[in-house]
C-alpha positions in Angstrom: 101.0 117.5 129.8 104.4 116.0 129.3 106.2 115.8 125.9 106.0 112.0 126.1 102.2 112.2 126.5 101.9 114.7 123.6 103.9 112.4 121.3 101.8 109.4 122.4 98.6 111.3 121.5 100.0 112.4 118.2 100.9 108.8 117.3 97.4 107.7 118.4 95.8 110.3 116.2 97.9 109.3 113.3 96.9 105.7 113.7 93.2 106.6 114.1 93.4 108.8 111.1 94.9 106.1 108.9 92.5 103.5 110.2 89.4 105.7 109.5 90.6 107.2 106.2 93.3 104.7 105.3 95.3 107.7 104.3 93.4 108.0 101.0 91.0 110.9 101.9 92.5 114.3 101.7 90.7 116.9 103.8 89.7 120.3 102.5 89.1 123.7 104.1 85.8 125.6 103.9 87.0 129.2 103.6 83.8 130.6 105.0 84.3 128.7 108.2 88.1 129.2 108.5 89.0 131.9 111.0 92.8 131.7 110.4 93.4 130.6 114.0 96.4 128.3 113.0 95.1 125.3 115.0 95.3 123.0 112.0 98.6 124.5 110.8 100.3 123.7 114.1 98.8 120.3 114.3 99.8 119.0 110.9 102.6 116.5 111.4 103.9 116.9 107.8 103.5 120.7 107.5 101.0 120.3 104.6 98.9 123.2 105.8 99.8 126.8 105.2 97.9 130.1 105.3 97.1 132.2 102.2 95.1 135.4 102.8 94.6 134.4 106.4 92.9 131.1 105.5 94.2 127.6 105.8 95.2 125.8 102.6 96.0 122.1 102.5 98.6 120.9 100.0 97.3 117.5 98.7 100.8 116.5 97.6 102.1 116.8 101.1 99.0 115.6 103.0 99.1 112.0 104.3 95.4 111.9 105.1 95.9 111.4 108.9 92.9 113.7 109.6 94.5 115.3 112.6 93.6 118.7 111.2 89.9 117.7 111.0 90.0 116.6 114.7 91.9 119.7 115.7 89.8 122.4 114.0 87.5 124.0 116.6 85.5 125.7 113.8 84.6 122.7 111.7 86.3 124.4 108.7 88.5 121.4 107.9 86.4 118.5 106.5 
């Protein structure tokens, strides 16, 4: 996959996220489901997700509500 396609998909996910959640909903992490795999950390376009004690934590102040983390999490830990 080319960089141009990756950027296009990222923009598409951002637009879908804003259309669905209108940027108002802030996702949360269910610690029992989180495996600490870093999928959501790497996917967050605004770096609002960090890891504490090997679990993802979302900073609601930085989060823009794009929902990319929800779509990215293979474990269903981000809701």
